[in-house]
PDB file of N, CA, C and O in Angstrom:
ATOM      1  N   UNK A   1       5.791  24.879  -2.048  1.00  0.00           N
ATOM      2  CA  UNK A   1       6.051  23.570  -2.591  1.00  0.00           C
ATOM      3  C   UNK A   1       5.972  23.631  -4.113  1.00  0.00           C
ATOM      4  O   UNK A   1       4.942  24.016  -4.667  1.00  0.00           O
ATOM      5  N   UNK A   2       7.045  23.257  -4.784  1.00  0.00           N
ATOM      6  CA  UNK A   2       7.013  23.276  -6.244  1.00  0.00           C
ATOM      7  C   UNK A   2       6.169  22.140  -6.824  1.00  0.00           C
ATOM      8  O   UNK A   2       6.021  21.077  -6.222  1.00  0.00           O
ATOM      9  N   UNK A   3       5.635  22.397  -7.987  1.00  0.00           N
ATOM     10  CA  UNK A   3       4.960  21.358  -8.757  1.00  0.00           C
ATOM     11  C   UNK A   3       5.651  21.267 -10.112  1.00  0.00           C
ATOM     12  O   UNK A   3       6.091  22.274 -10.667  1.00  0.00           O
ATOM     13  N   UNK A   4       5.739  20.064 -10.629  1.00  0.00           N
ATOM     14  CA  UNK A   4       6.459  19.833 -11.871  1.00  0.00           C
ATOM     15  C   UNK A   4       5.694  18.811 -12.700  1.00  0.00           C
ATOM     16  O   UNK A   4       5.186  17.827 -12.163  1.00  0.00           O
ATOM     17  N   UNK A   5       5.612  19.039 -13.992  1.00  0.00           N
ATOM     18  CA  UNK A   5       5.059  18.065 -14.919  1.00  0.00           C
ATOM     19  C   UNK A   5       6.233  17.393 -15.617  1.00  0.00           C
ATOM     20  O   UNK A   5       7.083  18.062 -16.206  1.00  0.00           O
ATOM     21  N   UNK A   6       6.273  16.064 -15.546  1.00  0.00           N
ATOM     22  CA  UNK A   6       7.436  15.305 -16.004  1.00  0.00           C
ATOM     23  C   UNK A   6       7.062  14.395 -17.170  1.00  0.00           C
ATOM     24  O   UNK A   6       6.100  13.632 -17.084  1.00  0.00           O
ATOM     25  N   UNK A   7       7.830  14.479 -18.267  1.00  0.00           N
ATOM     26  CA  UNK A   7       7.616  13.611 -19.424  1.00  0.00           C
ATOM     27  C   UNK A   7       8.831  12.746 -19.726  1.00  0.00           C
ATOM     28  O   UNK A   7       8.758  11.847 -20.564  1.00  0.00           O
ATOM     29  N   UNK A   8       9.945  13.009 -19.053  1.00  0.00           N
ATOM     30  CA  UNK A   8      11.138  12.175 -19.183  1.00  0.00           C
ATOM     31  C   UNK A   8      11.826  12.140 -17.826  1.00  0.00           C
ATOM     32  O   UNK A   8      11.588  13.012 -16.991  1.00  0.00           O
ATOM     33  N   UNK A   9      12.667  11.152 -17.600  1.00  0.00           N
ATOM     34  CA  UNK A   9      13.304  10.950 -16.297  1.00  0.00           C
ATOM     35  C   UNK A   9      14.013  12.220 -15.827  1.00  0.00           C
ATOM     36  O   UNK A   9      14.762  12.849 -16.575  1.00  0.00           O
ATOM     37  N   UNK A  10      13.756  12.579 -14.561  1.00  0.00           N
ATOM     38  CA  UNK A  10      14.355  13.789 -14.009  1.00  0.00           C
ATOM     39  C   UNK A  10      14.500  13.649 -12.499  1.00  0.00           C
ATOM     40  O   UNK A  10      13.661  13.047 -11.829  1.00  0.00           O
ATOM     41  N   UNK A  11      15.574  14.214 -11.983  1.00  0.00           N
ATOM     42  CA  UNK A  11      15.748  14.307 -10.535  1.00  0.00           C
ATOM     43  C   UNK A  11      15.235  15.671 -10.106  1.00  0.00           C
ATOM     44  O   UNK A  11      15.774  16.702 -10.510  1.00  0.00           O
ATOM     45  N   UNK A  12      14.196  15.673  -9.289  1.00  0.00           N
ATOM     46  CA  UNK A  12      13.617  16.920  -8.807  1.00  0.00           C
ATOM     47  C   UNK A  12      14.396  17.480  -7.626  1.00  0.00           C
ATOM     48  O   UNK A  12      14.480  18.694  -7.444  1.00  0.00           O
ATOM     49  N   UNK A  13      14.967  16.578  -6.821  1.00  0.00           N
ATOM     50  CA  UNK A  13      15.737  16.996  -5.660  1.00  0.00           C
ATOM     51  C   UNK A  13      16.799  15.940  -5.387  1.00  0.00           C
ATOM     52  O   UNK A  13      16.486  14.753  -5.295  1.00  0.00           O
ATOM     53  N   UNK A  14      18.063  16.368  -5.255  1.00  0.00           N
ATOM     54  CA  UNK A  14      19.174  15.432  -5.056  1.00  0.00           C
ATOM     55  C   UNK A  14      19.551  15.311  -3.588  1.00  0.00           C
ATOM     56  O   UNK A  14      20.692  14.992  -3.255  1.00  0.00           O
ATOM     57  N   UNK A  15      18.583  15.569  -2.710  1.00  0.00           N
ATOM     58  CA  UNK A  15      18.771  15.412  -1.267  1.00  0.00           C
ATOM     59  C   UNK A  15      17.420  15.045  -0.666  1.00  0.00           C
ATOM     60  O   UNK A  15      16.420  14.957  -1.379  1.00  0.00           O
ATOM     61  N   UNK A  16      17.394  14.832   0.633  1.00  0.00           N
ATOM     62  CA  UNK A  16      16.143  14.423   1.295  1.00  0.00           C
ATOM     63  C   UNK A  16      15.003  15.380   0.959  1.00  0.00           C
ATOM     64  O   UNK A  16      15.203  16.589   0.845  1.00  0.00           O
ATOM     65  N   UNK A  17      13.808  14.819   0.804  1.00  0.00           N
ATOM     66  CA  UNK A  17      12.641  15.627   0.489  1.00  0.00           C
ATOM     67  C   UNK A  17      11.368  14.860   0.761  1.00  0.00           C
ATOM     68  O   UNK A  17      11.396  13.742   1.275  1.00  0.00           O
ATOM     69  N   UNK A  18      10.247  15.472   0.410  1.00  0.00           N
ATOM     70  CA  UNK A  18       8.943  14.855   0.630  1.00  0.00           C
ATOM     71  C   UNK A  18       8.107  14.991  -0.637  1.00  0.00           C
ATOM     72  O   UNK A  18       7.980  16.077  -1.202  1.00  0.00           O
ATOM     73  N   UNK A  19       7.540  13.865  -1.073  1.00  0.00           N
ATOM     74  CA  UNK A  19       6.595  13.872  -2.182  1.00  0.00           C
ATOM     75  C   UNK A  19       5.221  14.128  -1.574  1.00  0.00           C
ATOM     76  O   UNK A  19       4.768  13.356  -0.729  1.00  0.00           O
ATOM     77  N   UNK A  20       4.564  15.183  -1.985  1.00  0.00           N
ATOM     78  CA  UNK A  20       3.261  15.559  -1.418  1.00  0.00           C
ATOM     79  C   UNK A  20       2.075  15.035  -2.227  1.00  0.00           C
ATOM     80  O   UNK A  20       1.057  14.658  -1.647  1.00  0.00           O
ATOM     81  N   UNK A  21       2.188  15.004  -3.542  1.00  0.00           N
ATOM     82  CA  UNK A  21       1.076  14.536  -4.379  1.00  0.00           C
ATOM     83  C   UNK A  21       1.619  14.124  -5.739  1.00  0.00           C
ATOM     84  O   UNK A  21       2.613  14.672  -6.215  1.00  0.00           O
ATOM     85  N   UNK A  22       0.953  13.148  -6.361  1.00  0.00           N
ATOM     86  CA  UNK A  22       1.343  12.649  -7.678  1.00  0.00           C
ATOM     87  C   UNK A  22       0.082  12.415  -8.498  1.00  0.00           C
ATOM     88  O   UNK A  22      -0.944  11.984  -7.972  1.00  0.00           O
ATOM     89  N   UNK A  23       0.173  12.703  -9.790  1.00  0.00           N
ATOM     90  CA  UNK A  23      -0.951  12.423 -10.677  1.00  0.00           C
ATOM     91  C   UNK A  23      -0.415  11.989 -12.032  1.00  0.00           C
ATOM     92  O   UNK A  23       0.453  12.652 -12.600  1.00  0.00           O
ATOM     93  N   UNK A  24      -0.926  10.884 -12.551  1.00  0.00           N
ATOM     94  CA  UNK A  24      -0.603  10.478 -13.920  1.00  0.00           C
ATOM     95  C   UNK A  24      -1.585  11.231 -14.816  1.00  0.00           C
ATOM     96  O   UNK A  24      -2.760  10.874 -14.903  1.00  0.00           O
ATOM     97  N   UNK A  25      -1.090  12.273 -15.477  1.00  0.00           N
ATOM     98  CA  UNK A  25      -1.953  13.114 -16.323  1.00  0.00           C
ATOM     99  C   UNK A  25      -2.244  12.444 -17.663  1.00  0.00           C
ATOM    100  O   UNK A  25      -3.347  12.551 -18.198  1.00  0.00           O
ATOM    101  N   UNK A  26      -1.236  11.751 -18.195  1.00  0.00           N
ATOM    102  CA  UNK A  26      -1.381  11.058 -19.471  1.00  0.00           C
ATOM    103  C   UNK A  26      -0.874   9.635 -19.281  1.00  0.00           C
ATOM    104  O   UNK A  26       0.270   9.425 -18.880  1.00  0.00           O
ATOM    105  N   UNK A  27      -1.729   8.660 -19.569  1.00  0.00           N
ATOM    106  CA  UNK A  27      -1.322   7.258 -19.480  1.00  0.00           C
ATOM    107  C   UNK A  27      -0.303   6.960 -20.580  1.00  0.00           C
ATOM    108  O   UNK A  27      -0.218   7.696 -21.563  1.00  0.00           O
ATOM    109  N   UNK A  28       0.455   5.904 -20.422  1.00  0.00           N
ATOM    110  CA  UNK A  28       1.461   5.542 -21.420  1.00  0.00           C
ATOM    111  C   UNK A  28       1.376   4.075 -21.767  1.00  0.00           C
ATOM    112  O   UNK A  28       0.369   3.415 -21.510  1.00  0.00           O
ATOM    113  N   UNK A  29       2.451   3.573 -22.359  1.00  0.00           N
ATOM    114  CA  UNK A  29       2.472   2.157 -22.739  1.00  0.00           C
ATOM    115  C   UNK A  29       3.308   1.306 -21.787  1.00  0.00           C
ATOM    116  O   UNK A  29       3.280   0.078 -21.878  1.00  0.00           O
ATOM    117  N   UNK A  30       4.049   1.933 -20.876  1.00  0.00           N
ATOM    118  CA  UNK A  30       4.775   1.214 -19.825  1.00  0.00           C
ATOM    119  C   UNK A  30       4.586   1.960 -18.506  1.00  0.00           C
ATOM    120  O   UNK A  30       4.286   3.154 -18.500  1.00  0.00           O
ATOM    121  N   UNK A  31       4.762   1.255 -17.396  1.00  0.00           N
ATOM    122  CA  UNK A  31       4.616   1.866 -16.076  1.00  0.00           C
ATOM    123  C   UNK A  31       5.779   2.796 -15.772  1.00  0.00           C
ATOM    124  O   UNK A  31       6.899   2.595 -16.242  1.00  0.00           O
ATOM    125  N   UNK A  32       5.490   3.817 -14.978  1.00  0.00           N
ATOM    126  CA  UNK A  32       6.517   4.725 -14.494  1.00  0.00           C
ATOM    127  C   UNK A  32       6.709   4.523 -13.004  1.00  0.00           C
ATOM    128  O   UNK A  32       6.068   3.663 -12.400  1.00  0.00           O
ATOM    129  N   UNK A  33       7.601   5.325 -12.402  1.00  0.00           N
ATOM    130  CA  UNK A  33       7.840   5.213 -10.964  1.00  0.00           C
ATOM    131  C   UNK A  33       8.431   6.503 -10.422  1.00  0.00           C
ATOM    132  O   UNK A  33       9.034   7.301 -11.140  1.00  0.00           O
ATOM    133  N   UNK A  34       8.230   6.670  -9.124  1.00  0.00           N
ATOM    134  CA  UNK A  34       8.858   7.756  -8.383  1.00  0.00           C
ATOM    135  C   UNK A  34       9.811   7.079  -7.403  1.00  0.00           C
ATOM    136  O   UNK A  34       9.418   6.175  -6.666  1.00  0.00           O
ATOM    137  N   UNK A  35      11.067   7.524  -7.402  1.00  0.00           N
ATOM    138  CA  UNK A  35      12.105   6.833  -6.625  1.00  0.00           C
ATOM    139  C   UNK A  35      12.738   7.726  -5.563  1.00  0.00           C
ATOM    140  O   UNK A  35      12.809   8.946  -5.709  1.00  0.00           O
ATOM    141  N   UNK A  36      13.187   7.093  -4.507  1.00  0.00           N
ATOM    142  CA  UNK A  36      14.011   7.734  -3.486  1.00  0.00           C
ATOM    143  C   UNK A  36      15.447   7.600  -3.973  1.00  0.00           C
ATOM    144  O   UNK A  36      16.181   6.715  -3.534  1.00  0.00           O
ATOM    145  N   UNK A  37      15.842   8.491  -4.887  1.00  0.00           N
ATOM    146  CA  UNK A  37      17.153   8.419  -5.528  1.00  0.00           C
ATOM    147  C   UNK A  37      17.643   9.832  -5.829  1.00  0.00           C
ATOM    148  O   UNK A  37      16.845  10.717  -6.138  1.00  0.00           O
ATOM    149  N   UNK A  38      18.942  10.041  -5.741  1.00  0.00           N
ATOM    150  CA  UNK A  38      19.539  11.357  -5.946  1.00  0.00           C
ATOM    151  C   UNK A  38      19.922  11.631  -7.394  1.00  0.00           C
ATOM    152  O   UNK A  38      20.427  12.712  -7.699  1.00  0.00           O
ATOM    153  N   UNK A  39      19.691  10.669  -8.300  1.00  0.00           N
ATOM    154  CA  UNK A  39      19.987  10.878  -9.724  1.00  0.00           C
ATOM    155  C   UNK A  39      19.144   9.924 -10.553  1.00  0.00           C
ATOM    156  O   UNK A  39      18.628   8.928 -10.047  1.00  0.00           O
ATOM    157  N   UNK A  40      19.014  10.243 -11.831  1.00  0.00           N
ATOM    158  CA  UNK A  40      18.254   9.352 -12.707  1.00  0.00           C
ATOM    159  C   UNK A  40      18.995   8.027 -12.889  1.00  0.00           C
ATOM    160  O   UNK A  40      18.359   6.989 -13.072  1.00  0.00           O
ATOM    161  N   UNK A  41      20.317   8.046 -12.841  1.00  0.00           N
ATOM    162  CA  UNK A  41      21.096   6.827 -12.964  1.00  0.00           C
ATOM    163  C   UNK A  41      20.922   5.885 -11.787  1.00  0.00           C
ATOM    164  O   UNK A  41      21.083   4.672 -11.924  1.00  0.00           O
ATOM    165  N   UNK A  42      20.588   6.451 -10.615  1.00  0.00           N
ATOM    166  CA  UNK A  42      20.397   5.632  -9.415  1.00  0.00           C
ATOM    167  C   UNK A  42      18.960   5.136  -9.266  1.00  0.00           C
ATOM    168  O   UNK A  42      18.688   4.265  -8.439  1.00  0.00           O
ATOM    169  N   UNK A  43      18.040   5.684 -10.060  1.00  0.00           N
ATOM    170  CA  UNK A  43      16.633   5.277  -9.960  1.00  0.00           C
ATOM    171  C   UNK A  43      16.466   3.837 -10.421  1.00  0.00           C
ATOM    172  O   UNK A  43      16.942   3.458 -11.492  1.00  0.00           O
ATOM    173  N   UNK A  44      15.782   3.032  -9.601  1.00  0.00           N
ATOM    174  CA  UNK A  44      15.581   1.615  -9.917  1.00  0.00           C
ATOM    175  C   UNK A  44      14.338   1.114  -9.199  1.00  0.00           C
ATOM    176  O   UNK A  44      13.831   1.767  -8.286  1.00  0.00           O
ATOM    177  N   UNK A  45      13.859  -0.029  -9.610  1.00  0.00           N
ATOM    178  CA  UNK A  45      12.692  -0.628  -8.958  1.00  0.00           C
ATOM    179  C   UNK A  45      12.950  -0.865  -7.471  1.00  0.00           C
ATOM    180  O   UNK A  45      12.013  -0.848  -6.673  1.00  0.00           O
ATOM    181  N   UNK A  46      14.198  -1.083  -7.094  1.00  0.00           N
ATOM    182  CA  UNK A  46      14.522  -1.355  -5.692  1.00  0.00           C
ATOM    183  C   UNK A  46      14.386  -0.137  -4.794  1.00  0.00           C
ATOM    184  O   UNK A  46      14.248  -0.288  -3.580  1.00  0.00           O
ATOM    185  N   UNK A  47      14.421   1.078  -5.360  1.00  0.00           N
ATOM    186  CA  UNK A  47      14.227   2.270  -4.523  1.00  0.00           C
ATOM    187  C   UNK A  47      12.966   3.060  -4.912  1.00  0.00           C
ATOM    188  O   UNK A  47      12.802   4.217  -4.524  1.00  0.00           O
ATOM    189  N   UNK A  48      12.086   2.417  -5.679  1.00  0.00           N
ATOM    190  CA  UNK A  48      10.810   3.052  -6.037  1.00  0.00           C
ATOM    191  C   UNK A  48       9.920   3.158  -4.798  1.00  0.00           C
ATOM    192  O   UNK A  48       9.770   2.194  -4.048  1.00  0.00           O
ATOM    193  N   UNK A  49       9.340   4.327  -4.595  1.00  0.00           N
ATOM    194  CA  UNK A  49       8.418   4.529  -3.477  1.00  0.00           C
ATOM    195  C   UNK A  49       6.975   4.611  -3.954  1.00  0.00           C
ATOM    196  O   UNK A  49       6.041   4.567  -3.154  1.00  0.00           O
ATOM    197  N   UNK A  50       6.803   4.731  -5.277  1.00  0.00           N
ATOM    198  CA  UNK A  50       5.454   4.804  -5.837  1.00  0.00           C
ATOM    199  C   UNK A  50       5.503   4.358  -7.291  1.00  0.00           C
ATOM    200  O   UNK A  50       6.321   4.851  -8.068  1.00  0.00           O
ATOM    201  N   UNK A  51       4.630   3.425  -7.660  1.00  0.00           N
ATOM    202  CA  UNK A  51       4.505   3.007  -9.047  1.00  0.00           C
ATOM    203  C   UNK A  51       3.415   3.820  -9.724  1.00  0.00           C
ATOM    204  O   UNK A  51       2.426   4.183  -9.088  1.00  0.00           O
ATOM    205  N   UNK A  52       3.585   4.107 -11.004  1.00  0.00           N
ATOM    206  CA  UNK A  52       2.612   4.892 -11.765  1.00  0.00           C
ATOM    207  C   UNK A  52       2.111   4.034 -12.922  1.00  0.00           C
ATOM    208  O   UNK A  52       2.836   3.808 -13.891  1.00  0.00           O
ATOM    209  N   UNK A  53       0.893   3.565 -12.822  1.00  0.00           N
ATOM    210  CA  UNK A  53       0.309   2.650 -13.800  1.00  0.00           C
ATOM    211  C   UNK A  53       0.255   3.266 -15.191  1.00  0.00           C
ATOM    212  O   UNK A  53      -0.109   4.429 -15.369  1.00  0.00           O
ATOM    213  N   UNK A  54       0.625   2.455 -16.162  1.00  0.00           N
ATOM    214  CA  UNK A  54       0.602   2.917 -17.552  1.00  0.00           C
ATOM    215  C   UNK A  54      -0.811   2.949 -18.126  1.00  0.00           C
ATOM    216  O   UNK A  54      -1.053   3.604 -19.140  1.00  0.00           O
ATOM    217  N   UNK A  55      -1.722   2.265 -17.501  1.00  0.00           N
ATOM    218  CA  UNK A  55      -3.050   2.114 -18.096  1.00  0.00           C
ATOM    219  C   UNK A  55      -4.082   3.110 -17.575  1.00  0.00           C
ATOM    220  O   UNK A  55      -5.212   3.131 -18.062  1.00  0.00           O
ATOM    221  N   UNK A  56      -3.721   3.921 -16.609  1.00  0.00           N
ATOM    222  CA  UNK A  56      -4.745   4.761 -16.002  1.00  0.00           C
ATOM    223  C   UNK A  56      -4.251   6.170 -15.740  1.00  0.00           C
ATOM    224  O   UNK A  56      -3.371   6.383 -14.906  1.00  0.00           O
ATOM    225  N   UNK A  57      -4.818   7.127 -16.451  1.00  0.00           N
ATOM    226  CA  UNK A  57      -4.630   8.529 -16.107  1.00  0.00           C
ATOM    227  C   UNK A  57      -5.694   8.849 -15.059  1.00  0.00           C
ATOM    228  O   UNK A  57      -6.792   8.294 -15.100  1.00  0.00           O
ATOM    229  N   UNK A  58      -5.379   9.727 -14.134  1.00  0.00           N
ATOM    230  CA  UNK A  58      -6.293  10.021 -13.026  1.00  0.00           C
ATOM    231  C   UNK A  58      -6.860  11.425 -13.173  1.00  0.00           C
ATOM    232  O   UNK A  58      -6.180  12.332 -13.653  1.00  0.00           O
ATOM    233  N   UNK A  59      -8.104  11.597 -12.757  1.00  0.00           N
ATOM    234  CA  UNK A  59      -8.727  12.912 -12.758  1.00  0.00           C
ATOM    235  C   UNK A  59      -8.255  13.738 -11.567  1.00  0.00           C
ATOM    236  O   UNK A  59      -8.221  14.967 -11.636  1.00  0.00           O
ATOM    237  N   UNK A  60      -7.895  13.077 -10.489  1.00  0.00           N
ATOM    238  CA  UNK A  60      -7.461  13.747  -9.256  1.00  0.00           C
ATOM    239  C   UNK A  60      -6.102  13.213  -8.841  1.00  0.00           C
ATOM    240  O   UNK A  60      -5.811  12.037  -9.061  1.00  0.00           O
ATOM    241  N   UNK A  61      -5.259  14.056  -8.242  1.00  0.00           N
ATOM    242  CA  UNK A  61      -3.955  13.563  -7.777  1.00  0.00           C
ATOM    243  C   UNK A  61      -4.081  12.657  -6.557  1.00  0.00           C
ATOM    244  O   UNK A  61      -5.045  12.735  -5.795  1.00  0.00           O
ATOM    245  N   UNK A  62      -3.087  11.805  -6.397  1.00  0.00           N
ATOM    246  CA  UNK A  62      -2.957  11.003  -5.183  1.00  0.00           C
ATOM    247  C   UNK A  62      -2.238  11.896  -4.178  1.00  0.00           C
ATOM    248  O   UNK A  62      -1.093  12.287  -4.404  1.00  0.00           O
ATOM    249  N   UNK A  63      -2.892  12.217  -3.088  1.00  0.00           N
ATOM    250  CA  UNK A  63      -2.308  13.102  -2.082  1.00  0.00           C
ATOM    251  C   UNK A  63      -1.723  12.249  -0.969  1.00  0.00           C
ATOM    252  O   UNK A  63      -2.404  11.400  -0.393  1.00  0.00           O
ATOM    253  N   UNK A  64      -0.462  12.485  -0.677  1.00  0.00           N
ATOM    254  CA  UNK A  64       0.218  11.664   0.314  1.00  0.00           C
ATOM    255  C   UNK A  64       1.502  12.360   0.726  1.00  0.00           C
ATOM    256  O   UNK A  64       2.065  13.127  -0.054  1.00  0.00           O
ATOM    257  N   UNK A  65       1.960  12.113   1.901  1.00  0.00           N
ATOM    258  CA  UNK A  65       3.350  12.476   2.158  1.00  0.00           C
ATOM    259  C   UNK A  65       4.205  11.206   2.123  1.00  0.00           C
ATOM    260  O   UNK A  65       3.967  10.266   2.880  1.00  0.00           O
ATOM    261  N   UNK A  66       5.189  11.193   1.246  1.00  0.00           N
ATOM    262  CA  UNK A  66       6.164  10.107   1.220  1.00  0.00           C
ATOM    263  C   UNK A  66       7.537  10.738   1.430  1.00  0.00           C
ATOM    264  O   UNK A  66       8.044  11.423   0.542  1.00  0.00           O
ATOM    265  N   UNK A  67       8.141  10.514   2.590  1.00  0.00           N
ATOM    266  CA  UNK A  67       9.487  11.053   2.802  1.00  0.00           C
ATOM    267  C   UNK A  67      10.509  10.269   1.991  1.00  0.00           C
ATOM    268  O   UNK A  67      10.428   9.044   1.888  1.00  0.00           O
ATOM    269  N   UNK A  68      11.460  10.977   1.422  1.00  0.00           N
ATOM    270  CA  UNK A  68      12.552  10.367   0.666  1.00  0.00           C
ATOM    271  C   UNK A  68      13.863  10.806   1.311  1.00  0.00           C
ATOM    272  O   UNK A  68      14.122  12.003   1.438  1.00  0.00           O
ATOM    273  N   UNK A  69      14.680   9.856   1.712  1.00  0.00           N
ATOM    274  CA  UNK A  69      15.911  10.149   2.438  1.00  0.00           C
ATOM    275  C   UNK A  69      17.055  10.560   1.521  1.00  0.00           C
ATOM    276  O   UNK A  69      17.946  11.297   1.943  1.00  0.00           O
ATOM    277  N   UNK A  70      17.047  10.095   0.268  1.00  0.00           N
ATOM    278  CA  UNK A  70      18.175  10.312  -0.633  1.00  0.00           C
ATOM    279  C   UNK A  70      17.921  11.409  -1.657  1.00  0.00           C
ATOM    280  O   UNK A  70      18.802  12.227  -1.925  1.00  0.00           O
ATOM    281  N   UNK A  71      16.729  11.431  -2.227  1.00  0.00           N
ATOM    282  CA  UNK A  71      16.371  12.399  -3.254  1.00  0.00           C
ATOM    283  C   UNK A  71      15.037  12.027  -3.865  1.00  0.00           C
ATOM    284  O   UNK A  71      14.424  11.031  -3.480  1.00  0.00           O
ATOM    285  N   UNK A  72      14.586  12.831  -4.820  1.00  0.00           N
ATOM    286  CA  UNK A  72      13.312  12.569  -5.490  1.00  0.00           C
ATOM    287  C   UNK A  72      13.572  12.533  -6.994  1.00  0.00           C
ATOM    288  O   UNK A  72      13.920  13.545  -7.603  1.00  0.00           O
ATOM    289  N   UNK A  73      13.396  11.351  -7.576  1.00  0.00           N
ATOM    290  CA  UNK A  73      13.584  11.168  -9.016  1.00  0.00           C
ATOM    291  C   UNK A  73      12.326  10.545  -9.598  1.00  0.00           C
ATOM    292  O   UNK A  73      11.804   9.563  -9.070  1.00  0.00           O
ATOM    293  N   UNK A  74      11.844  11.124 -10.693  1.00  0.00           N
ATOM    294  CA  UNK A  74      10.636  10.640 -11.359  1.00  0.00           C
ATOM    295  C   UNK A  74      11.031  10.045 -12.709  1.00  0.00           C
ATOM    296  O   UNK A  74      11.744  10.670 -13.495  1.00  0.00           O
ATOM    297  N   UNK A  75      10.553   8.826 -12.961  1.00  0.00           N
ATOM    298  CA  UNK A  75      10.839   8.131 -14.217  1.00  0.00           C
ATOM    299  C   UNK A  75       9.500   7.750 -14.842  1.00  0.00           C
ATOM    300  O   UNK A  75       8.942   6.706 -14.504  1.00  0.00           O
ATOM    301  N   UNK A  76       8.973   8.580 -15.749  1.00  0.00           N
ATOM    302  CA  UNK A  76       7.713   8.229 -16.398  1.00  0.00           C
ATOM    303  C   UNK A  76       7.889   7.038 -17.328  1.00  0.00           C
ATOM    304  O   UNK A  76       8.966   6.814 -17.881  1.00  0.00           O
ATOM    305  N   UNK A  77       6.814   6.281 -17.487  1.00  0.00           N
ATOM    306  CA  UNK A  77       6.827   5.219 -18.478  1.00  0.00           C
ATOM    307  C   UNK A  77       6.750   5.828 -19.871  1.00  0.00           C
ATOM    308  O   UNK A  77       6.534   7.031 -20.016  1.00  0.00           O
ATOM    309  N   UNK A  78       6.924   5.006 -20.884  1.00  0.00           N
ATOM    310  CA  UNK A  78       6.855   5.475 -22.270  1.00  0.00           C
ATOM    311  C   UNK A  78       5.509   6.140 -22.534  1.00  0.00           C
ATOM    312  O   UNK A  78       4.460   5.521 -22.353  1.00  0.00           O
ATOM    313  N   UNK A  79       5.537   7.388 -22.956  1.00  0.00           N
ATOM    314  CA  UNK A  79       4.322   8.127 -23.280  1.00  0.00           C
ATOM    315  C   UNK A  79       3.615   8.758 -22.094  1.00  0.00           C
ATOM    316  O   UNK A  79       2.638   9.481 -22.289  1.00  0.00           O
ATOM    317  N   UNK A  80       4.071   8.512 -20.873  1.00  0.00           N
ATOM    318  CA  UNK A  80       3.401   9.055 -19.684  1.00  0.00           C
ATOM    319  C   UNK A  80       3.772  10.510 -19.426  1.00  0.00           C
ATOM    320  O   UNK A  80       4.864  10.966 -19.765  1.00  0.00           O
ATOM    321  N   UNK A  81       2.831  11.223 -18.818  1.00  0.00           N
ATOM    322  CA  UNK A  81       3.090  12.529 -18.231  1.00  0.00           C
ATOM    323  C   UNK A  81       2.666  12.430 -16.775  1.00  0.00           C
ATOM    324  O   UNK A  81       1.520  12.093 -16.478  1.00  0.00           O
ATOM    325  N   UNK A  82       3.593  12.726 -15.863  1.00  0.00           N
ATOM    326  CA  UNK A  82       3.339  12.623 -14.427  1.00  0.00           C
ATOM    327  C   UNK A  82       3.517  13.989 -13.791  1.00  0.00           C
ATOM    328  O   UNK A  82       4.538  14.646 -13.998  1.00  0.00           O
ATOM    329  N   UNK A  83       2.536  14.418 -13.023  1.00  0.00           N
ATOM    330  CA  UNK A  83       2.579  15.672 -12.283  1.00  0.00           C
ATOM    331  C   UNK A  83       2.970  15.353 -10.853  1.00  0.00           C
ATOM    332  O   UNK A  83       2.431  14.421 -10.257  1.00  0.00           O
ATOM    333  N   UNK A  84       3.911  16.123 -10.288  1.00  0.00           N
ATOM    334  CA  UNK A  84       4.404  15.867  -8.925  1.00  0.00           C
ATOM    335  C   UNK A  84       4.449  17.170  -8.134  1.00  0.00           C
ATOM    336  O   UNK A  84       4.918  18.195  -8.629  1.00  0.00           O
ATOM    337  N   UNK A  85       3.958  17.116  -6.909  1.00  0.00           N
ATOM    338  CA  UNK A  85       4.078  18.213  -5.951  1.00  0.00           C
ATOM    339  C   UNK A  85       5.054  17.717  -4.885  1.00  0.00           C
ATOM    340  O   UNK A  85       4.849  16.652  -4.303  1.00  0.00           O
ATOM    341  N   UNK A  86       6.117  18.489  -4.627  1.00  0.00           N
ATOM    342  CA  UNK A  86       7.180  18.011  -3.742  1.00  0.00           C
ATOM    343  C   UNK A  86       7.832  19.168  -2.989  1.00  0.00           C
ATOM    344  O   UNK A  86       7.625  20.342  -3.295  1.00  0.00           O
ATOM    345  N   UNK A  87       8.613  18.792  -2.009  1.00  0.00           N
ATOM    346  CA  UNK A  87       9.403  19.803  -1.292  1.00  0.00           C
ATOM    347  C   UNK A  87      10.695  19.197  -0.803  1.00  0.00           C
ATOM    348  O   UNK A  87      11.502  19.884  -0.176  1.00  0.00           O
TER     349      UNK A  87
END
């Protein structure tokens, strides 16, 4: 399972996948999100599967399986760094 540290919007997988764990490493000034989307252009609040609070960096990752049918796209908020474990 790959892990990726994200500081700007990126599509990690453009097909079905599973988000295994997420951690906001650096808090920002706006909220971020993880979306079930096959591109950064398709990422929107309507397909967000996880919100990433701008006010709280976490010491430990949130461990979960979230299946995504379309793809996995991460959109950090302004100034955020988000770590994602996915497959």
